[in-house]
N, C-alpha and C positions, 0 to 999 in steps of 0.2 A: 570518472563521472562524479559530478558534484551534487551533493544533497542541498536542499533549500529548507532551512528550519522553519517550522510553522506552516508550511504549505504541503509537505509531502506526507502528512499523517492521515490517519483515519479521522472521521468526523467526530466520533465519540471520545477519542483520546488525543486532544490537540497537542499535548506535550509527551506523547508516547515516544520513548527513547528509540525503539526499533524503527518507528516511522521516520525519524529524523535522519537515519543512516542510509536509507535506500534512495537512490536517485529519483528525482521528482518525475521523470518521464514515464517510468514503468507504472507507478501507482496512478498517475493521472490518466494514462491510457486505459488502464483497467477500469477506473472510476467512470470515465467518459463512456466506455462501452456498456457498462452496467446501467448507466443512466439513460442511454439511448434505448435500451431494452426495457426500461421502466421497472427495474428491479428495486425493491424497497431498500431504504437506507440501512436498516439493520442487517439485511442480507449482504449488502455492499460491504459493510464493516467486517462481517464474518469472512467474506471472500478475501478482503485485503489482508486481514491477519493470517489467514491460511497461506497466502502467498508469501508473507513475511516469514512465517514458520518454515516453509519449504526452503526459502533462500538461506535462512540461518542454519537450517539442518545441514545444508551442503557447504557451509562455511563461506558463503558469498562467492562460490566458484560455480562454473557451469557444470551441471551433473553429467 
């Protein structure tokens, strides 16, 4: 899977190093789902970073 720099990050940290390493598809799917449910942007950022923390905790492997 390929990451796309500058597009796969959270909205508040456009140059977040963790966001640049995750494939763009997963984060965009989560972001799109949250926006369809009218979740606030700050909550969206918290969710995205929680997902990133989970992924990095498992060392980018399926748990």
